C-alpha positions as CSV (number, residue, x, y, z in Angstrom):
1,M,129.6,95.7,48.4
2,K,129.2,99.3,49.6
3,L,126.7,100.1,51.9
4,Y,124.9,103.6,52.0
5,E,123.7,105.4,54.9
6,N,120.2,104.3,53.8
7,D,121.3,100.6,54.0
8,K,122.8,101.3,57.6
9,K,119.2,102.9,58.6
10,F,117.5,99.6,57.2
11,I,119.9,97.3,58.8
12,N,119.6,99.3,62.2
13,S,115.7,99.2,61.9
14,I,115.6,95.4,61.3
15,L,117.4,94.8,64.3
16,E,115.7,96.7,66.5
17,S,112.4,95.3,65.3
18,V,113.7,91.8,66.2
19,R,114.9,92.8,69.4
20,E,111.6,94.8,70.3
21,Y,109.7,91.8,69.4
22,R,112.0,89.3,71.5
23,V,111.4,91.7,74.6
24,S,107.8,92.1,74.1
25,H,106.9,88.5,73.8
26,K,109.8,87.5,76.2
27,W,111.4,85.1,73.7
28,N,114.9,83.7,74.4
29,N,117.2,82.3,72.3
30,N,115.6,78.9,72.0
31,E,112.9,80.2,70.2
32,V,114.2,82.7,67.7
33,V,116.9,80.3,66.3
34,L,114.0,78.5,64.7
35,I,112.5,81.5,63.4
36,S,111.1,81.1,59.7
37,F,111.0,83.7,57.0
38,D,107.1,83.8,56.8
39,F,107.1,84.5,60.7
40,L,110.1,87.2,60.3
41,F,108.6,88.9,57.4
42,N,104.9,88.9,58.4
43,K,104.7,89.0,62.2
44,I,108.1,90.8,63.0
45,L,109.2,93.3,60.1
46,I,105.9,93.5,58.6
47,D,107.4,96.7,56.6
48,N,107.6,96.0,52.8
49,E,110.5,98.3,52.6
50,K,112.6,96.1,55.4
51,I,111.3,92.9,53.7
52,K,112.7,94.1,50.7
53,F,115.9,95.0,51.9
54,C,116.0,91.5,53.5
55,K,115.5,89.9,50.1
56,K,118.1,92.1,48.4
57,I,120.8,90.4,51.2
58,L,119.2,87.1,50.3
59,S,119.8,87.4,46.6
60,I,123.5,88.0,46.9
61,N,126.1,85.2,45.7
62,P,128.9,85.4,48.3
63,L,131.4,83.9,45.6
64,K,131.7,87.5,44.3
65,Y,133.3,88.5,47.7
66,G,135.6,85.7,48.0
67,F,133.3,83.0,49.6
68,N,133.4,79.7,47.8
69,G,131.0,77.9,49.9
70,V,128.2,75.5,48.9
71,L,124.5,76.7,48.6
72,Y,122.9,74.3,51.3
73,N,119.4,75.3,51.6
74,E,118.4,75.8,47.9
75,N,114.8,74.9,48.4
76,K,114.7,77.4,51.4
77,N,113.3,74.9,53.7
78,E,113.6,75.0,57.5
79,I,114.0,72.0,59.8
80,E,111.2,70.5,61.4
81,P,111.7,71.0,65.3
82,R,110.6,67.4,66.1
83,L,114.0,66.2,64.7
84,F,116.1,68.1,67.1
85,K,117.8,67.4,70.4
86,I,117.2,70.4,72.6
87,L,120.4,70.3,74.5
88,S,120.0,72.4,77.5
89,G,122.1,72.7,80.9
90,Q,125.3,73.1,79.5
91,K,128.0,75.2,81.6
92,L,131.4,76.1,81.4
93,K,134.1,75.5,84.2
94,N,133.4,79.3,85.3
95,N,129.7,78.6,85.5
96,T,129.0,80.5,82.5
97,K,125.6,79.0,81.2
98,I,125.1,78.1,77.4
99,Q,121.7,78.7,75.9
100,A,119.8,76.0,75.0
101,Q,120.8,74.5,71.6
102,Y,119.3,72.3,69.0
103,V,121.2,69.6,67.3
104,L,119.7,66.9,64.8
105,K,118.9,63.9,66.9
106,D,121.2,61.5,64.6
107,V,123.9,64.4,64.7
108,Y,123.6,64.3,68.6
109,A,124.0,60.8,68.8
110,K,127.4,60.7,67.0
111,F,128.6,63.9,69.0
112,K,127.8,62.2,72.4
113,R,129.8,59.1,71.2
114,M,132.7,61.4,70.2
115,N,132.6,63.4,73.2
116,N,132.6,60.4,75.5
117,F,135.8,59.1,73.9
118,L,137.3,62.6,74.0
119,K,136.6,62.7,77.7
120,K,138.2,59.5,78.3
121,D,141.3,60.3,76.2
122,I,142.1,63.8,77.9
123,G,139.7,63.9,80.8
124,V,137.3,66.8,79.3
125,G,134.9,67.0,76.6
126,V,133.7,69.9,74.3
127,I,130.6,72.2,74.9
128,I,128.1,73.0,72.0
129,Q,128.2,76.7,71.9
130,S,126.1,77.1,68.7
131,G,123.9,74.4,66.9
132,Y,121.3,74.8,64.5
133,R,120.3,78.2,63.2
134,S,117.3,78.6,60.9
135,P,118.3,80.5,57.6
136,A,116.0,83.5,58.7
137,Y,118.0,83.6,62.1
138,Q,121.1,83.4,60.0
139,L,120.2,86.4,58.3
140,I,119.7,88.4,61.7
141,V,123.3,87.1,62.6
142,F,124.7,88.2,59.6
143,L,123.1,91.7,59.8
144,W,124.1,91.9,63.5
145,N,127.9,91.2,62.6
146,L,127.6,93.6,59.8
147,R,126.5,96.5,62.1
148,N,129.2,95.4,64.8
149,S,132.1,95.7,61.9
150,N,131.0,99.1,61.1
151,Y,129.0,97.9,57.9
152,N,132.2,96.3,56.2
153,F,130.4,93.9,54.0
154,N,133.4,92.2,52.3
155,K,135.0,91.5,55.5
156,I,131.9,90.0,57.0
157,A,131.1,87.8,53.9
158,R,134.1,86.0,54.5
159,E,133.6,85.6,58.2
160,V,129.9,85.0,58.6
161,A,127.8,82.7,56.2
162,L,124.7,84.3,54.3
163,P,121.7,82.7,54.8
164,F,121.4,78.9,52.8
165,Y,125.3,79.0,52.7
166,S,125.7,78.2,56.2
167,E,126.2,74.6,57.8
168,H,124.2,75.7,60.9
169,G,121.2,75.3,59.2
170,C,122.0,72.2,57.2
171,A,120.2,69.1,57.3
172,Y,122.8,66.8,56.0
173,N,125.8,68.8,57.2
174,Q,124.7,70.0,60.3
175,A,127.9,72.3,61.9
176,L,128.5,72.7,65.7
177,D,130.7,75.4,67.1
178,F,132.6,74.0,70.3
179,V,134.0,75.9,73.1
180,A,136.4,74.2,75.6
181,Y,135.1,73.6,79.0
182,N,137.8,75.2,80.5
183,S,137.1,78.3,78.6
184,N,137.0,82.1,80.1
185,G,133.5,82.7,78.1
186,L,131.3,82.1,75.4
187,F,133.5,84.5,73.1
188,D,136.7,82.7,73.8
189,S,136.4,80.9,70.5
190,T,139.4,82.2,69.1
191,N,141.4,80.3,71.7
192,F,140.2,76.9,71.0
193,K,143.1,76.3,68.4
194,K,145.3,76.5,71.4
195,T,143.4,73.6,73.5
196,K,144.1,69.9,73.7
197,E,140.5,69.6,72.8
198,Y,141.2,71.0,69.5
199,K,144.3,68.9,69.2
200,W,142.3,65.5,69.7
201,L,139.5,66.5,67.4
202,K,142.1,67.1,64.6
203,E,143.6,63.7,65.1
204,N,140.1,61.7,65.8
205,A,137.0,63.6,65.0
206,E,136.8,62.0,61.4
207,Y,136.4,58.7,62.5
208,F,133.2,59.8,64.3
209,G,131.9,61.5,61.3
210,F,133.1,65.4,62.1
211,Y,134.8,67.3,59.9
212,E,136.7,71.0,60.3
213,S,134.9,73.1,58.1
214,Y,137.4,76.0,57.9
215,P,141.0,74.8,58.4
216,K,143.9,77.3,58.2
217,N,144.2,78.4,54.4
218,N,141.1,76.9,53.2
219,K,139.9,76.9,49.6
220,L,136.6,78.1,50.5
221,G,138.1,81.6,51.2
222,F,136.5,81.7,54.5
223,I,138.6,82.9,58.0
224,Y,140.2,80.2,60.0
225,E,137.4,78.6,62.6
226,P,139.0,76.1,64.7
227,W,136.0,75.9,66.8
228,H,133.6,75.0,63.5
229,W,132.9,71.7,62.9
230,H,130.2,69.8,60.7
231,F,128.9,66.1,60.7
232,E,129.0,64.2,57.5
233,N,128.5,60.4,56.8
234,K,131.9,60.0,54.9
235,K,133.0,57.0,56.7
236,T,131.9,54.3,58.8
237,E,132.9,53.8,62.1
């Protein structure tokens, strides 16, 4: 998909509107990840042309760009906040703080059990770097990455899931992005594949209901993401 100068202006304007709203209302990540489309369109963007551009992005079928993922949020429903465990206070070894993350309560219980076994076996557990993202927030994430890639749509469509195709916003296949406790920072995810945590997950995570969504050379056409694992009730423990 070719983005023209006018498209780029819309993307910049949309992201700037979100930034301005966050600053003026002193929002942090805890609040923005739960944002609904109704709130995004009617409280933040308001402008009909910006909303029209967003809906154009939402109508895109990623299959045309090589991503064969599942449409998870066909009904376009956000998940009720009361169903989440708010995970706060996480830190890396170097004292980098992790923003509070939302994890579905039943998924968190499974994760906690798995992480306890992981700590017992190798002496350290994993940190949840990214949990739930509403479809509206996923749109913001997609546009942000699009701008940062110099508007290379074909590349980003295989690196960042479009809204409704992201496991981070799925009630029954919720994804968690992990980072190693000994990591150098939040954006050190690419080195996760070299860690003992990743090796342990490859060997044991499925017994706790967690599966690597995008392994090497995956059939979905998505980039290799060793840090991205989703929960699924495939097996009994």
